[in-house]
N, C-alpha and C positions, 0 to 999 in steps of 0.2 A: 322476200328477195326478188328483185327485178329479174325478168328473163334475160338470159345471156345474149348479148348482141353479137352478130357475126363480126369476125375479125376484119378490119379494114387496113388497106395498105396505106401507109403514111410516109411522108417525107421526114427527113431529119429536122427536128425542131430547131429554129434559129432564135427563139425567144422563150422566156419562161411563160407560165400560164397567165400571170397577171399582165405582162407586157403584151402577150398575144390578145388578151381581152381588150386592152387599151389601144391596140393596133400600133404598137411601137416596134419598129423593125430593129433587127440586129445586123451586124456586119455579115456579109455572105461568107467571108473567109474565117470569121471567128464567131461562133454562136453565142458569145457573151452579149447580153442585151446592152443597149446604149445607156439605159437608165436602170439603176439598181434600186430596188425598193426594199425598205426594212421589213415589209410584210411579205416579201417574196418567199414562197415556200421552199424553193430549191436553191436559191443563191446564184452566184455567177456560174454560167455554163463553162464547161471545159471542152476542149476540142475532142472529137471522137463521137462514139454513139451517145445519143441523148438518153437521159433517164426518163423516158416517156412514161406517163402514168397509164398509157394504154398497153404497155408491156409487149409490144410487137417489134421492138428494136432488137438488134443483135447484141448478145452479151449477157443474158440473164433471164430468169423466169419472171413472169408477171408479178407474182407475189413478192419475190425478193426485191425487185426493182421498186414496187410500190412501197414496201417497208422502208427502203432507203430514202425514197422521195418524200415520205411524210415526216421525216425527222428534220429538226431544226438545223440550219447550217452551223457548223462549228465556229466559235468565236475565240479570240485570244484568251478570253476569260475562262472558257470552259475546255480548251484544248491545251493540254500540258503533256505532250508525249514523253514518257519515261520508259524506255525499253528495259524490261527485267526478264529474268528467267534463265534458261539454259541454251546458249548458242542460238541456233536458228529459231528457237521458240521465243519470240519476242512479244511482249504484251504491253499495250498502251493502257496504263492504269489511270491516265488523266481523264478518261471519259468512259461511260458505260455504253455509249452508242457504238454500233458496228462501224468499223472504219471503212473508207472507200476501198472497193476491191475485195472486201471481206463480206461475202454474201451469206445471210442466214439461210436455213433450209426453207423450202417453199411452205408458205402458210397453209397450202392446200393439204398438207399432211396432218394437220390438226383439225379434227372434225368439229370442234367447238371452240370459239364461235365461228360463223361463216365470215372470216375476215375479208375474203374476196368481195363479197357483196357490200360489206361495210365500207371498204376502201373505195368501191365504185361510187357509193353515195357521197363519200367525202370529196371525191374528185369533182362531183357536180357542185357541191357546196363551195369548194375553193374558187370556182369560177364566178361566184357572186361577189358582191362588194364586201370588202373586209370590215366595213363599218356596220354592216347589217348583221343582226344575230342569225345564227343558223337555224332555219326552221325545221330541218329534217332530223336534227339530233337535239336531245335535251342538254342543258348546261353540264350535267354530270358526265354525259358521254363525250361532250366536247373536251372536257378536262382530261378524260381518260385517253382518248385517241389523238388529241391535239398536242399542245405543248406539255412539257412535264408537269404533272399534277402533284399537289401537296398531299402527303399521306396523312390521313386522319389518325389520331391517337398515336402520333409518332414521338411523343415526349419520352425522354430518357429517364429511367427510374434508377435512383441510387439506392442499392440494397446490399448490405454486408460488404461494403467497400467495392462493390462491383456495379457496373452499368448493365441494366437489363434493357434489351431492345426487342428483337423479333421474338424472343421467348415470352416477353410480356404481351405482345400482340396476340399470340396464340393462347396464352394462359388466361387472359381476361375476356375470352369470348363469352357472349351472353348465355350460351348453353350451359356454362359452368356456374351460373349465378346461384342455383339452389344449393350446390355443394359448398360454395364459399360461405353462404349464409349459415349452413349447418355447422361448419367449422368455427366461424366467428362466434356463433351463439354458444357453442360448446366451451370455448375458451373465455367466455364472458366479455367479449368485445363486440357483440352484435347490437343491432338497432332495436331488437325486441319486436319487430314487425312480423317476423316469420317464426315458424315452429312454436306456436303458442298452445297447442293442445297439451293438456296435463300429462298424458302418457308420454308424448314426445319430449316434453321438457324434462321429465324424469330420466329418460334415456340419455339425453344430452348432458345432464349432470354427470352421469356415469362415464360418458365419452370423455369429458374433460379430465376426470380422474385417471382414466386409462392413458390419455395422452401424456400426463405427467409421469406416470409409472414407466412408460416406454422411454421417455426422455431421460429419466434417472438411470435406467439400465444401459442406455446408449452411452451415457457419461462413464459408467463403470467400465464398459468395453474399451473406451478410448484411453483409459488410464494405462493400459498395457502396451500402448504403442511406443515405439522407440523415442519419438519426439517428446512424449509426455513423461516417460520414466527416466529420461536422462542417462541412458545406458552408454557405456563406452562403445565407440564404433568397432573396436576390436573384439567385443564379445560376440560369439557366434560367427566368427570370421573364418572358421575352418571349412574346407570343402566337403562335399558329400562323398560317399563311397564311389569308387571309380565306375562301377557298373551302372549305378544310378546316374552319374554325371554323363556317361556316354549316351544313355537313353534320352535324357533331357536335351542334350546338345543336338542330337539328331533331330528331335522334334522341332527345335528352334529353326534349324536350317530348312527343314521340310516346309515350314509354315511361314514364319515372319520374314525371313531373309529374301523371300521372293519379291516382296514389294518394297521393303525397307532395306535396300542394298547398303549395308554397313561394313561388312567384312569380306575379304577375299578368302573363299572357303579353303583352298589348299594351304594358303599361308597360315590360316588360323589353326588347322589341324597339326601343322608342324609345331607351332607354339604350344598347342594343347599337349602334345606328347612330351615336349620339353618340360612343361610344368609338372606332369605326373611322374617324370623321372626323378625329380627332386623338388617337391612342393615347398619345402622349408626355405630353399634358396631362391625361389621365384620372386620377381619384382612385384611390387604392390599393384602396378598397372596391369600386369598380366593376370594376376590373381583376380582382380576386380572384373576384368573382361570375361574370364571364364565363369566366375560366379554369376554374373549378370545373364550370360547366355543360358546357363543352367536354370536360373530362376525364371526367365521368360519362357523357356521351353516347358517347364513344369506346369505352367498355367493351363495348358491344353491336354495334359496327360490324364488318362481316365481315372487315375487315383490322385493326381496332383492336387485337385481341388479339395480333397478330403484330408489333406495333410495337416496335422495339428501343429506342425512346426513352421507354419507360414510366418510367424514373427521372425524366424531366422532369415527368410528371404527379404523381409522388410529391413532387417539390419544390414544386409548386403547393399540394399539400395541406399540407405542412409550413409553407409560407409563410403560408397562411391560418390555421393553428393558432397560429403565432407571433403574427400580427397580433391574433387574438382574445384572446390571453393578455396583451396589452399592459397594464401596470399603470396605474391612475389615468387611463384614457382613457374619457371619458364618451360618446364617439361609438360605443363598443362596446355601449351600451344604446340601441339603436334598432331599428326594424323591419328596416332594411337589414342591420345587423350580425347580427340573429337569422337572417335568411335565409342569410347567409354561414355561420353556425354550423351550420344544418341541412344545407346543401350539403356542408360539410366532413365532418360525421359520416356522411352518405350515401356520400361518396367514400371515407372511411376503411373503411367496411364492404365496399364493392365491391372495393377494392384491398388489403384486409387490412392496413391501416396502423393498428396498435394496435386491431384490431377487438374484441378481448376486453376492452378497457378502455372501451368505449363507454358502459356503464352509468354509470361515474363521470363521464364528460363530459356525459351527459344530465342528471345532477343539477345541474351548473353551468348548463347551458342552461335548465333548468326554472326555476331561481332567477332568471335574467336575465329570462325571460318574465314571471314574476310581478312582478318589480320595475317593469316598465313596464305592469303591470296587464292582461296578456293573459288572465289567469284571470277577470277581470271583464268581463261583456258590455259592448260599446261603448255601449250605450244608457244606461249610467250615467255616461259621460264626455261632456263638452261639447266642441263644436268638432270632432267627428269626422265626416269626410265619409262618404258611402255607400260609396265605393271602399275607404277605409281600414277601415271597419267590416267589410267582407267579407274583406279581407286579414288583419286581426287574427283573425277567427274561423277562417279556414282555417289560419293559422299555428299557432294554439293547438291545433287538432285534430291537426295534423301532429306537433307536439312531444309531445303526449300519446301518440300512436300509436308514435312512435319510442321513447319512454320505456318503454312496455309491452313492446315487442319486445325491447329491450335487457335489461329485467329478466328476461324468460324465458330469454334466453341465459346470463345470469350467475347464475341461481337466486337472485335478490335481489328484495326488495319494490319495487314501482313507485314508491311514495311520491308518488302523484298527489294534489295538495292539493284542498281544497274549492273548487269553481268554479261559476260560474253563466253562463259563456259559452255562448251558444246555438250550435247547429249552423250551418254556412254555408248560404246560400241555394242552391237548386238552379238555378243559372244558368250560362250560358256566359260566358267572360271578355270577349267582345266586346259583351256586353249591358250592360256597366257601364264607366264612365269617370270621370275626375276631376270632370267637370261634371255627373254624374248626381245627381239629388236624390231619386229613389225608384226602386225596382226591383220587379219582379213575379216571384216565384219560380215555377218550373214545378212541375207535379205530380211527386211522387216516382217515378212510374212512367215518366217521360220521361227519357231519357239526356241528360246535359249534361257539361260538363268537370268538374263537382263530384260527379257521381253516385257514382264509385267511392269517394271519400273518405266520402261519406254512408253507403255500404254498410259500410265499415269501422267507422264510428261506431255503427251499429246493433248490431254484434256486440261492441262494447267492454264493455258491462256484464258479460256472461257471461265474457269473457276476463279481466277484472279479478278476478272472483270465483274463477276457476280459478287465477290467479296468486296470489291471497291464500291459497287452500287449499294450494298447493304451497310457498309461502315462509313459512307460519305457523311460529312457534317450537314449537308443539305437534305431536308426531308422530302425533296421533290424527286419523282421518278416517273419516267415515261413507260406507260404500259406496253407500248410497242417494243421498247427496248427489252422489257421483261420477257415478252413472247419470243423475241429473237434470241436472247440468251438461253431461254428454256429449250428452244429448238436445237441450238448448237450443243447443249449439254445432252439432249436426247440422242443426237447423232453420235456422241461419244459412247453412250450405252450400246447403241446398235453396232458401232464399229468394234467395240471390245467383244461383244457377243459373237460377231462374225469371225474374229480372230480365234476365239476359243473353240468355236465349232470347226474351223478349218484345221486346228491343231488338236483335235480331240484325242488323237492317238499319242500325244506327247504326255509328259509327266505333269500335266495340269490337274490339280485336285479340286474337289468342290470347295475346300477351304480357300484356295486361291481365287476361284470365281466369286465366292461370296464376299471376301475381303475387298477385292478390287471393285466390285459393284457397290458395296456399302460406302467406301471412301469417296466415290464420285457421286453416287445418286443422292446422298444426303444433302448436297448443296441445293437440290431442287426445292425443298420445303421452305427454308428461309427466304428464298427468292420470291416465292408466290404468296407467302403468308400475309403480307399487307393487304392483299386483294381478296383472299378467300372469305373474309367475313361478309362481304357484300355480294359474293358470287351467287347466293341463293335468290337474291332479289334483282340483280342486274345480270342479264344473260351475256352481256359483253365480257364479263369476267369469269364465265363458266370454265374456261380453259385453265384458270388457276386452280379451281377446285379439283378438276380432273387430274392435273399434274401432281398436286400434293397428295391426292389419294393414291394414285398409282405408285408414287415414290414410297409412301408410308406402308402400303401393303407389300411392296417388294422387300422392304427392309424387315418387316415383321414376319415375312414368309420366305426365308432364304432357302437355297437348295439344302436338303437334309445332309447334315455333316456334324458328327459328334464334337469334333474339335472346335468348330466355329460356334456351336451352341454353348460350349463351355466358356469360350472367350466372351460371348455376349452376356453370360450369367455372372461373370466375375469382373469384367472390364469396366474401367471408369474412363473419364476424359473422352477422347475421340471414340472410344468403344461403347459409350453409353449415351452421348448427346443425341446421336441420330435416333436411338431407340426412344428417348424421351420425346423428341419431335414427332415421331411416328405415332406414339401412343396418344399424343394430344390431337393430331389430325384425325385419327380414326375415331377417337372418342367424340369429337365435335360432330363428325358425320353421322355417327350412330345416334346421338341425341337429336340432331337436327332432322334426320329422316324419320325417327320415331315420332317426334312432335308434328311434323308435316303430315304424315300418314294418319296420325290420330285426329288431326283437324279435318282432313278431307274424307275420313271414313274408310280408308283403304288399309288400315293397320292389320286387319285379320284376313285380308285377301292377298295382298302383295307382301308376303312375309319372307320370301327367299333372301332378298338383299339384306333386310334387317337381321335375318338369321346368320348370314355370312359375317356381317359386321360384329354381331354379338359373339360369334365363335372366336373371331380374332381378339375381341376384348377379353374373353375368357382365357385365351392363350397368354395375353399380356399380364393378366392377373397371376397366372402360374409362373410366368417369368419373374414377376415381383417377389413371389414366394421363394423362388430359387436364389434370387439375388440376396435376400435376407439370410437364407441358409448359408450362403457363401460369405457373409459378413457385413452386408450393408446395414447400417444402423438407422437410416431414414425410412420410416414406415409410412410416410404420407402417400407415396405412390400406390401402395397396396390399398390403403383406406380409400383413396380417391377412386380407383378403379372399381372397388366394391360398391361404392355409392352410385357410380354410373350404371353398373349392371342392374342394381336394385331399382333405379329410376326407370330403366327401360322395362323391366319385368312388371313394375307397378302400372305403367301405362298399358301394357299388354293385357293385364288381368283386371284393370279397373280398380286397383287397391289405392290406399292413401299414399301419395308420393312422399310426403314429409315423414310419415312414420316409417316407411320402407327405407328411406335414406338414413334416418337416425339408427334404425336397427342394424343396417348393414355396416355402418361406421363402428358401432359397438362390437359386433361380431368380428370385424376385421382387426380391431385393436386388441381384443382378447387373444386372438390367434397370434398376432405379432408380438404381444408381450410374452407369451409362453415361448415363442421361438427365440426371441432375444435372450431370455433367461437361459435357454439351453446353450446358446452361443457363448454367453458370458461364463457359464460354468465350465465349458470346454476350454476357453481361453485361460481361465484361472488354473485349471488342471494342467494344461500344456505348459504354462510358464513355471508352475511349481515343480513339475517333473523334469524340466530342462530338456524338452523335446527338441534337440539340436541335431542338424545334419552332421556336425563334426564329432558327435559322440561315438560314431561308428556303429550305432545300433541300426539294424535294418527294419525299423518299425514304420516303414512307409505306409501310411493310410490306416494306422492303428486307431487314431482318433477320428471321430466322425465329423466334427465340425471345425471350421477354420476360425481365424480371428476376425475381428470387426473391421470393416472398411467404411469410411465416411464419404458420403456423396452429398455435399452440401447443396448442390444446384438442383436437386430433384424437384421438389415442389416448394422449397423454402421461400422463394420470391412470391409465390402465390398464397401459401399458407404459413405465414410467419409464426414464430413461437411466442406470440403475444399471450401474456398471462400464464406462461408455463415456468416462470422463474421459481 
């Protein structure tokens, strides 16, 4: 890095760098150059402070101005401003670049790489002729830091009716090659070049048989699901005992309603009491709303995950989905129906009921919300009460958030429409009623029942731009844009942490902090994953490796909280995709560091970092075991993590890697087969004994194992069921 030069006092630039080099003057009254060049880095000048690459003009830090200056000028083909979001939170999804006037955080906050030095070198190179190749940077680095570069391996893979994109980039890392070879050899689809030792081949034959056995047991488990057994939606439609329902409803409001503002709490409790006063005469919509709230709340109860009657909760979800799909029913277009829709989708993701198809369902929900004008602020509508105004704003913000999260999981565009709905007021639910005529919103620094939703809304613009960057049809992306988006997302973490710390005495629980952090932080890994593969060989990309590792470790090591741990052990969809990404990132780092230290001879000297990564990998293996106990039928994640740990231990001890990998796969599958058989027996017993909420029996937690839950996206795109038919 060149020594830092003393700051110099400069006049306001009247020409761009290229015009200044050619000694072409600009008008003194207007700094726009007389001649505009297509190769001009900065484009036409605007009046006011110049975006000087020296960074000593008024109006911004050096790094922020340099970052804006290095970007290509927007053209009509690439600028398509479409404001979306909630009120003042407007997002331009037509481009991933930072808009004029919207400055990213100073690059100086990111220790790797030294972008200030790099940008200084680029400044020098820009002054040379554009027809000459840059002598100071390689062609690879020019592509990274100059114009948007083409992402290698950006082909879209069609698998199981779905498109795999960033999940494929991470899953096909070269570090995973030995495990893929082991799997393909076991299922009889390998090339025959690896795992040729006789003892290893014998073990792999057994591995193939175990995979078939696990697949057969998984099919048996799936037979008991409502969609497979064709049960009537009305079966198991009775409510649980009142005492149990009260407990689960309270858990729902303490945990999930903090971020997903769906219900007005005082209004719901009035309806709740009405329902229990005469359950037989209650409307089906009210019954569904209460059952869904009870079902969602039971997911984090200390005994809720051990309930043998979980098929009953599944039937509630299926009944709600069937009711929402009723044709030509206008009562489905109402605030109450949209609330049921949101609760249904939330329950589907928690219990992995079609969780990988939520993005499709969110499209329908989004259209319903628009049809009753939730995307227009209630101030444009006549006859709307203050209470309904707030309910509509909260519900629209929730639908937008759920849509964005589902889009990230499915690698699809969010398709959020243009909207002018304002953010909800920062108030508690008991401060507003049907008779209120006006409300007074609290300061944004004061915690209320709406604060967490407002924090999510603050980070929505940057997350939408990240999503647009990831789902764009163009495979080109500017690394400087990735760094700017990453910095802006990091600022959201810091801001949220500051708010939580400032309101530490409020009713903010560890569950709230973990859930908020998880839903925002998980956007970091897909953003950087196209560049992490080369980060070990190209120092210019090291910040991507650092960012993904920090996000992965934060997700896998949340603040201790039993309820959040239960959610991560049972949840599907949005509640597991971040875990899968984090597992992949940490696994690649563990394998890469082990290999690198093995080559340079430091494996037995610098063992602390390897030990930390290995400890996290062991925790991930334990999480895989718990997810299978809670009903997950896909055992490939457990097998994969077992092989990774075995590979690392073989490197450390000098043992045969191929034999260790094969033996670990065999041991993992034997364990998973026995565990799946226990789950299958429990499901069969639970269904034959009619363990139903509505039976009136208080056998909560009598059965030790729940029903099976399918998570098709775990490792299926990477380890297909070839040869297992």
